[in-house]
PQR file with spaces between the fields and no chain letter, atoms N, CA, C, O and H, PARSE charges and radii, in Angstrom:
ATOM       1  N    MET     1      -0.803   -4.833   25.607 -0.4000 1.5000
ATOM       2  CA   MET     1      -2.221   -4.915   25.277 -0.0000 2.0000
ATOM       3  C    MET     1      -2.922   -5.763   26.328  0.5500 1.7000
ATOM       4  O    MET     1      -2.569   -6.928   26.511 -0.5500 1.4000
ATOM       5  N    PRO     2      -3.903   -5.207   27.017 -0.5600 1.5000
ATOM       6  CA   PRO     2      -4.634   -5.985   28.017  0.2800 2.0000
ATOM       7  C    PRO     2      -5.491   -7.062   27.355  0.5500 1.7000
ATOM       8  O    PRO     2      -6.014   -6.858   26.260 -0.5500 1.4000
ATOM       9  N    LEU     3      -5.629   -8.177   28.005 -0.4000 1.5000
ATOM      10  CA   LEU     3      -6.468   -9.245   27.481 -0.0000 2.0000
ATOM      11  C    LEU     3      -7.900   -9.131   27.959  0.5500 1.7000
ATOM      12  O    LEU     3      -8.808   -9.699   27.351 -0.5500 1.4000
ATOM      13  H    LEU     3      -5.204   -8.343   28.895  0.4000 1.0000
ATOM      14  N    ASN     4      -8.109   -8.403   29.041 -0.4000 1.5000
ATOM      15  CA   ASN     4      -9.436   -8.227   29.609 -0.0000 2.0000
ATOM      16  C    ASN     4     -10.011   -6.894   29.120  0.5500 1.7000
ATOM      17  O    ASN     4      -9.422   -5.849   29.395 -0.5500 1.4000
ATOM      18  H    ASN     4      -7.372   -7.942   29.535  0.4000 1.0000
ATOM      19  N    PRO     5     -11.145   -6.898   28.401 -0.5600 1.5000
ATOM      20  CA   PRO     5     -11.714   -5.640   27.902  0.2800 2.0000
ATOM      21  C    PRO     5     -11.955   -4.603   28.991  0.5500 1.7000
ATOM      22  O    PRO     5     -11.897   -3.404   28.719 -0.5500 1.4000
ATOM      23  N    ALA     6     -12.222   -5.037   30.203 -0.4000 1.5000
ATOM      24  CA   ALA     6     -12.463   -4.089   31.294 -0.0000 2.0000
ATOM      25  C    ALA     6     -11.204   -3.321   31.678  0.5500 1.7000
ATOM      26  O    ALA     6     -11.291   -2.269   32.312 -0.5500 1.4000
ATOM      27  H    ALA     6     -12.269   -6.011   30.424  0.4000 1.0000
ATOM      28  N    GLN     7     -10.045   -3.832   31.304 -0.4000 1.5000
ATOM      29  CA   GLN     7      -8.784   -3.181   31.635 -0.0000 2.0000
ATOM      30  C    GLN     7      -8.251   -2.309   30.503  0.5500 1.7000
ATOM      31  O    GLN     7      -7.182   -1.715   30.645 -0.5500 1.4000
ATOM      32  H    GLN     7      -9.975   -4.687   30.790  0.4000 1.0000
ATOM      33  N    ALA     8      -8.956   -2.219   29.401 -0.4000 1.5000
ATOM      34  CA   ALA     8      -8.499   -1.421   28.258 -0.0000 2.0000
ATOM      35  C    ALA     8      -8.625    0.061   28.591  0.5500 1.7000
ATOM      36  O    ALA     8      -9.716    0.523   28.927 -0.5500 1.4000
ATOM      37  H    ALA     8      -9.824   -2.703   29.286  0.4000 1.0000
ATOM      38  N    PRO     9      -7.524    0.817   28.502 -0.5600 1.5000
ATOM      39  CA   PRO     9      -7.572    2.231   28.868  0.2800 2.0000
ATOM      40  C    PRO     9      -8.210    3.133   27.809  0.5500 1.7000
ATOM      41  O    PRO     9      -8.576    4.268   28.115 -0.5500 1.4000
ATOM      42  N    ALA    10      -8.348    2.655   26.577 -0.4000 1.5000
ATOM      43  CA   ALA    10      -8.888    3.505   25.514 -0.0000 2.0000
ATOM      44  C    ALA    10      -9.658    2.665   24.498  0.5500 1.7000
ATOM      45  O    ALA    10      -9.479    1.450   24.415 -0.5500 1.4000
ATOM      46  H    ALA    10      -8.050    1.733   26.328  0.4000 1.0000
ATOM      47  N    ILE    11     -10.515    3.328   23.732 -0.4000 1.5000
ATOM      48  CA   ILE    11     -11.283    2.651   22.681 -0.0000 2.0000
ATOM      49  C    ILE    11     -10.351    1.989   21.674  0.5500 1.7000
ATOM      50  O    ILE    11     -10.638    0.895   21.189 -0.5500 1.4000
ATOM      51  H    ILE    11     -10.661    4.315   23.800  0.4000 1.0000
ATOM      52  N    ALA    12      -9.243    2.640   21.358 -0.4000 1.5000
ATOM      53  CA   ALA    12      -8.279    2.063   20.414 -0.0000 2.0000
ATOM      54  C    ALA    12      -7.755    0.719   20.920  0.5500 1.7000
ATOM      55  O    ALA    12      -7.493   -0.185   20.125 -0.5500 1.4000
ATOM      56  H    ALA    12      -9.009    3.529   21.752  0.4000 1.0000
ATOM      57  N    ASP    13      -7.603    0.586   22.226 -0.4000 1.5000
ATOM      58  CA   ASP    13      -7.160   -0.683   22.798 -0.0000 2.0000
ATOM      59  C    ASP    13      -8.227   -1.761   22.632  0.5500 1.7000
ATOM      60  O    ASP    13      -7.911   -2.915   22.342 -0.5500 1.4000
ATOM      61  H    ASP    13      -7.816    1.320   22.872  0.4000 1.0000
ATOM      62  N    LEU    14      -9.481   -1.386   22.814 -0.4000 1.5000
ATOM      63  CA   LEU    14     -10.578   -2.341   22.609 -0.0000 2.0000
ATOM      64  C    LEU    14     -10.651   -2.768   21.151  0.5500 1.7000
ATOM      65  O    LEU    14     -10.888   -3.939   20.856 -0.5500 1.4000
ATOM      66  H    LEU    14      -9.739   -0.449   23.049  0.4000 1.0000
ATOM      67  N    TYR    15     -10.449   -1.822   20.237 -0.4000 1.5000
ATOM      68  CA   TYR    15     -10.466   -2.147   18.808 -0.0000 2.0000
ATOM      69  C    TYR    15      -9.354   -3.147   18.483  0.5500 1.7000
ATOM      70  O    TYR    15      -9.581   -4.116   17.759 -0.5500 1.4000
ATOM      71  H    TYR    15     -10.256   -0.870   20.476  0.4000 1.0000
ATOM      72  N    GLU    16      -8.177   -2.916   19.007 -0.4000 1.5000
ATOM      73  CA   GLU    16      -7.054   -3.819   18.750 -0.0000 2.0000
ATOM      74  C    GLU    16      -7.336   -5.205   19.318  0.5500 1.7000
ATOM      75  O    GLU    16      -7.003   -6.211   18.691 -0.5500 1.4000
ATOM      76  H    GLU    16      -7.993   -2.128   19.595  0.4000 1.0000
ATOM      77  N    LEU    17      -7.934   -5.263   20.478 -0.4000 1.5000
ATOM      78  CA   LEU    17      -8.306   -6.540   21.083 -0.0000 2.0000
ATOM      79  C    LEU    17      -9.324   -7.265   20.203  0.5500 1.7000
ATOM      80  O    LEU    17      -9.196   -8.464   19.955 -0.5500 1.4000
ATOM      81  H    LEU    17      -8.204   -4.446   20.987  0.4000 1.0000
ATOM      82  N    TYR    18     -10.318   -6.541   19.739 -0.4000 1.5000
ATOM      83  CA   TYR    18     -11.333   -7.108   18.834 -0.0000 2.0000
ATOM      84  C    TYR    18     -10.689   -7.600   17.542  0.5500 1.7000
ATOM      85  O    TYR    18     -10.997   -8.696   17.073 -0.5500 1.4000
ATOM      86  H    TYR    18     -10.421   -5.567   19.940  0.4000 1.0000
ATOM      87  N    ARG    19      -9.794   -6.794   16.963 -0.4000 1.5000
ATOM      88  CA   ARG    19      -9.145   -7.156   15.703 -0.0000 2.0000
ATOM      89  C    ARG    19      -8.349   -8.451   15.851  0.5500 1.7000
ATOM      90  O    ARG    19      -8.312   -9.268   14.931 -0.5500 1.4000
ATOM      91  H    ARG    19      -9.543   -5.904   17.344  0.4000 1.0000
ATOM      92  N    ARG    20      -7.725   -8.632   16.985 -0.4000 1.5000
ATOM      93  CA   ARG    20      -6.916   -9.829   17.211 -0.0000 2.0000
ATOM      94  C    ARG    20      -7.751  -11.069   17.516  0.5500 1.7000
ATOM      95  O    ARG    20      -7.354  -12.180   17.164 -0.5500 1.4000
ATOM      96  H    ARG    20      -7.755   -7.967   17.732  0.4000 1.0000
ATOM      97  N    ARG    21      -8.897  -10.898   18.164 -0.4000 1.5000
ATOM      98  CA   ARG    21      -9.688  -12.051   18.623 -0.0000 2.0000
ATOM      99  C    ARG    21     -10.720  -12.541   17.613  0.5500 1.7000
ATOM     100  O    ARG    21     -11.049  -13.727   17.596 -0.5500 1.4000
ATOM     101  H    ARG    21      -9.220   -9.995   18.451  0.4000 1.0000
ATOM     102  N    VAL    22     -11.224  -11.663   16.789 -0.4000 1.5000
ATOM     103  CA   VAL    22     -12.292  -12.030   15.857 -0.0000 2.0000
ATOM     104  C    VAL    22     -11.667  -12.549   14.556  0.5500 1.7000
ATOM     105  O    VAL    22     -10.712  -11.953   14.058 -0.5500 1.4000
ATOM     106  H    VAL    22     -10.956  -10.699   16.803  0.4000 1.0000
ATOM     107  N    PRO    23     -12.186  -13.644   13.999 -0.5600 1.5000
ATOM     108  CA   PRO    23     -11.662  -14.132   12.725  0.2800 2.0000
ATOM     109  C    PRO    23     -11.703  -13.031   11.659  0.5500 1.7000
ATOM     110  O    PRO    23     -12.625  -12.217   11.623 -0.5500 1.4000
ATOM     111  N    ARG    24     -10.700  -13.024   10.806 -0.4000 1.5000
ATOM     112  CA   ARG    24     -10.545  -11.940    9.834 -0.0000 2.0000
ATOM     113  C    ARG    24     -11.782  -11.737    8.965  0.5500 1.7000
ATOM     114  O    ARG    24     -12.161  -10.596    8.702 -0.5500 1.4000
ATOM     115  H    ARG    24      -9.951  -13.686   10.835  0.4000 1.0000
ATOM     116  N    MET    25     -12.418  -12.809    8.516 -0.4000 1.5000
ATOM     117  CA   MET    25     -13.584  -12.643    7.637 -0.0000 2.0000
ATOM     118  C    MET    25     -14.704  -11.871    8.343  0.5500 1.7000
ATOM     119  O    MET    25     -15.401  -11.082    7.705 -0.5500 1.4000
ATOM     120  H    MET    25     -12.110  -13.737    8.729  0.4000 1.0000
ATOM     121  N    PHE    26     -14.884  -12.085    9.638 -0.4000 1.5000
ATOM     122  CA   PHE    26     -15.910  -11.352   10.384 -0.0000 2.0000
ATOM     123  C    PHE    26     -15.470   -9.921   10.650  0.5500 1.7000
ATOM     124  O    PHE    26     -16.276   -8.993   10.578 -0.5500 1.4000
ATOM     125  H    PHE    26     -14.318  -12.726   10.157  0.4000 1.0000
ATOM     126  N    HIS    27     -14.200   -9.747   10.955 -0.4000 1.5000
ATOM     127  CA   HIS    27     -13.660   -8.397   11.160 -0.0000 2.0000
ATOM     128  C    HIS    27     -13.853   -7.568    9.892  0.5500 1.7000
ATOM     129  O    HIS    27     -14.348   -6.442    9.951 -0.5500 1.4000
ATOM     130  H    HIS    27     -13.546  -10.500   11.013  0.4000 1.0000
ATOM     131  N    ASP    28     -13.463   -8.126    8.748 -0.4000 1.5000
ATOM     132  CA   ASP    28     -13.581   -7.398    7.484 -0.0000 2.0000
ATOM     133  C    ASP    28     -15.032   -7.046    7.183  0.5500 1.7000
ATOM     134  O    ASP    28     -15.319   -5.940    6.725 -0.5500 1.4000
ATOM     135  H    ASP    28     -13.061   -9.040    8.700  0.4000 1.0000
ATOM     136  N    TYR    29     -15.951   -7.979    7.436 -0.4000 1.5000
ATOM     137  CA   TYR    29     -17.364   -7.706    7.190 -0.0000 2.0000
ATOM     138  C    TYR    29     -17.868   -6.587    8.100  0.5500 1.7000
ATOM     139  O    TYR    29     -18.587   -5.694    7.651 -0.5500 1.4000
ATOM     140  H    TYR    29     -15.717   -8.878    7.807  0.4000 1.0000
ATOM     141  N    CYS    30     -17.496   -6.635    9.360 -0.4000 1.5000
ATOM     142  CA   CYS    30     -17.936   -5.601   10.308 -0.0000 2.0000
ATOM     143  C    CYS    30     -17.362   -4.237    9.960  0.5500 1.7000
ATOM     144  O    CYS    30     -18.012   -3.217   10.189 -0.5500 1.4000
ATOM     145  H    CYS    30     -16.911   -7.360    9.724  0.4000 1.0000
ATOM     146  N    GLU    31     -16.172   -4.206    9.418 -0.4000 1.5000
ATOM     147  CA   GLU    31     -15.522   -2.942    9.097 -0.0000 2.0000
ATOM     148  C    GLU    31     -15.977   -2.361    7.762  0.5500 1.7000
ATOM     149  O    GLU    31     -15.913   -1.147    7.568 -0.5500 1.4000
ATOM     150  H    GLU    31     -15.644   -5.035    9.232  0.4000 1.0000
ATOM     151  N    THR    32     -16.430   -3.197    6.851 -0.4000 1.5000
ATOM     152  CA   THR    32     -16.794   -2.690    5.526 -0.0000 2.0000
ATOM     153  C    THR    32     -18.247   -2.914    5.155  0.5500 1.7000
ATOM     154  O    THR    32     -18.746   -2.271    4.231 -0.5500 1.4000
ATOM     155  H    THR    32     -16.483   -4.183    7.009  0.4000 1.0000
ATOM     156  N    GLY    33     -18.937   -3.800    5.844 -0.4000 1.5000
ATOM     157  CA   GLY    33     -20.325   -4.087    5.515 -0.0000 2.0000
ATOM     158  C    GLY    33     -20.436   -5.080    4.380  0.5500 1.7000
ATOM     159  O    GLY    33     -19.484   -5.801    4.080 -0.5500 1.4000
ATOM     160  H    GLY    33     -18.531   -4.322    6.594  0.4000 1.0000
ATOM     161  N    SER    34     -21.582   -5.119    3.757 -0.4000 1.5000
ATOM     162  CA   SER    34     -21.828   -6.067    2.674 -0.0000 2.0000
ATOM     163  C    SER    34     -21.201   -5.573    1.375  0.5500 1.7000
ATOM     164  O    SER    34     -20.449   -4.598    1.362 -0.5500 1.4000
ATOM     165  H    SER    34     -22.355   -4.534    4.001  0.4000 1.0000
ATOM     166  N    TYR    35     -21.518   -6.250    0.304 -0.4000 1.5000
ATOM     167  CA   TYR    35     -20.946   -5.934   -1.005 -0.0000 2.0000
ATOM     168  C    TYR    35     -21.148   -4.472   -1.396  0.5500 1.7000
ATOM     169  O    TYR    35     -20.218   -3.835   -1.892 -0.5500 1.4000
ATOM     170  H    TYR    35     -22.129   -7.041    0.314  0.4000 1.0000
ATOM     171  N    THR    36     -22.331   -3.940   -1.185 -0.4000 1.5000
ATOM     172  CA   THR    36     -22.604   -2.559   -1.602 -0.0000 2.0000
ATOM     173  C    THR    36     -22.158   -1.534   -0.574  0.5500 1.7000
ATOM     174  O    THR    36     -22.001   -0.359   -0.905 -0.5500 1.4000
ATOM     175  H    THR    36     -23.087   -4.457   -0.782  0.4000 1.0000
ATOM     176  N    THR    37     -21.957   -1.947    0.633 -0.4000 1.5000
ATOM     177  CA   THR    37     -21.561   -1.094    1.768 -0.0000 2.0000
ATOM     178  C    THR    37     -22.530    0.050    2.037  0.5500 1.7000
ATOM     179  O    THR    37     -22.186    0.982    2.763 -0.5500 1.4000
ATOM     180  H    THR    37     -22.085   -2.901    0.902  0.4000 1.0000
ATOM     181  N    SER    38     -23.728    0.002    1.470 -0.4000 1.5000
ATOM     182  CA   SER    38     -24.670    1.110    1.646 -0.0000 2.0000
ATOM     183  C    SER    38     -25.105    1.272    3.102  0.5500 1.7000
ATOM     184  O    SER    38     -25.185    2.397    3.596 -0.5500 1.4000
ATOM     185  H    SER    38     -24.007   -0.756    0.880  0.4000 1.0000
ATOM     186  N    THR    39     -25.384    0.181    3.787 -0.4000 1.5000
ATOM     187  CA   THR    39     -25.774    0.284    5.196 -0.0000 2.0000
ATOM     188  C    THR    39     -24.614    0.796    6.032  0.5500 1.7000
ATOM     189  O    THR    39     -24.808    1.620    6.925 -0.5500 1.4000
ATOM     190  H    THR    39     -25.319   -0.733    3.386  0.4000 1.0000
ATOM     191  N    PHE    40     -23.422    0.319    5.752 -0.4000 1.5000
ATOM     192  CA   PHE    40     -22.232    0.769    6.473 -0.0000 2.0000
ATOM     193  C    PHE    40     -22.043    2.273    6.300  0.5500 1.7000
ATOM     194  O    PHE    40     -21.772    2.976    7.274 -0.5500 1.4000
ATOM     195  H    PHE    40     -23.265   -0.351    5.026  0.4000 1.0000
ATOM     196  N    VAL    41     -22.180    2.767    5.093 -0.4000 1.5000
ATOM     197  CA   VAL    41     -22.023    4.200    4.824 -0.0000 2.0000
ATOM     198  C    VAL    41     -23.099    4.994    5.558  0.5500 1.7000
ATOM     199  O    VAL    41     -22.801    6.026    6.159 -0.5500 1.4000
ATOM     200  H    VAL    41     -22.400    2.197    4.302  0.4000 1.0000
ATOM     201  N    ASP    42     -24.333    4.530    5.517 -0.4000 1.5000
ATOM     202  CA   ASP    42     -25.428    5.218    6.208 -0.0000 2.0000
ATOM     203  C    ASP    42     -25.207    5.242    7.721  0.5500 1.7000
ATOM     204  O    ASP    42     -25.410    6.270    8.368 -0.5500 1.4000
ATOM     205  H    ASP    42     -24.575    3.692    5.028  0.4000 1.0000
ATOM     206  N    ASN    43     -24.791    4.108    8.278 -0.4000 1.5000
ATOM     207  CA   ASN    43     -24.559    4.049    9.721 -0.0000 2.0000
ATOM     208  C    ASN    43     -23.387    4.927   10.135  0.5500 1.7000
ATOM     209  O    ASN    43     -23.446    5.585   11.174 -0.5500 1.4000
ATOM     210  H    ASN    43     -24.626    3.273    7.752  0.4000 1.0000
ATOM     211  N    THR    44     -22.342    4.946    9.351 -0.4000 1.5000
ATOM     212  CA   THR    44     -21.183    5.788    9.651 -0.0000 2.0000
ATOM     213  C    THR    44     -21.564    7.260    9.579  0.5500 1.7000
ATOM     214  O    THR    44     -21.129    8.055   10.413 -0.5500 1.4000
ATOM     215  H    THR    44     -22.294    4.412    8.508  0.4000 1.0000
ATOM     216  N    ALA    45     -22.361    7.622    8.604 -0.4000 1.5000
ATOM     217  CA   ALA    45     -22.799    9.016    8.456 -0.0000 2.0000
ATOM     218  C    ALA    45     -23.668    9.452    9.635  0.5500 1.7000
ATOM     219  O    ALA    45     -23.669   10.624   10.009 -0.5500 1.4000
ATOM     220  H    ALA    45     -22.714    6.976    7.928  0.4000 1.0000
ATOM     221  N    ALA    46     -24.402    8.512   10.215 -0.4000 1.5000
ATOM     222  CA   ALA    46     -25.277    8.840   11.341 -0.0000 2.0000
ATOM     223  C    ALA    46     -24.486    9.258   12.575  0.5500 1.7000
ATOM     224  O    ALA    46     -24.992    9.988   13.426 -0.5500 1.4000
ATOM     225  H    ALA    46     -24.402    7.559    9.911  0.4000 1.0000
ATOM     226  N    PHE    47     -23.261    8.798   12.665 -0.4000 1.5000
ATOM     227  CA   PHE    47     -22.436    9.158   13.814 -0.0000 2.0000
ATOM     228  C    PHE    47     -21.578   10.336   13.485  0.5500 1.7000
ATOM     229  O    PHE    47     -20.807   10.792   14.329 -0.5500 1.4000
ATOM     230  H    PHE    47     -22.850    8.205   11.973  0.4000 1.0000
């Protein structure tokens, strides 16, 4: 796993780097959104 984001060969590598570096509480919030997850669902549907 590269430590430098510029050296990551794929998006999955960047995700793994992010998962390892960001504190779990922030990672979980970013991955699931708030309590209702309504914004997260809307944003995911937009893509």
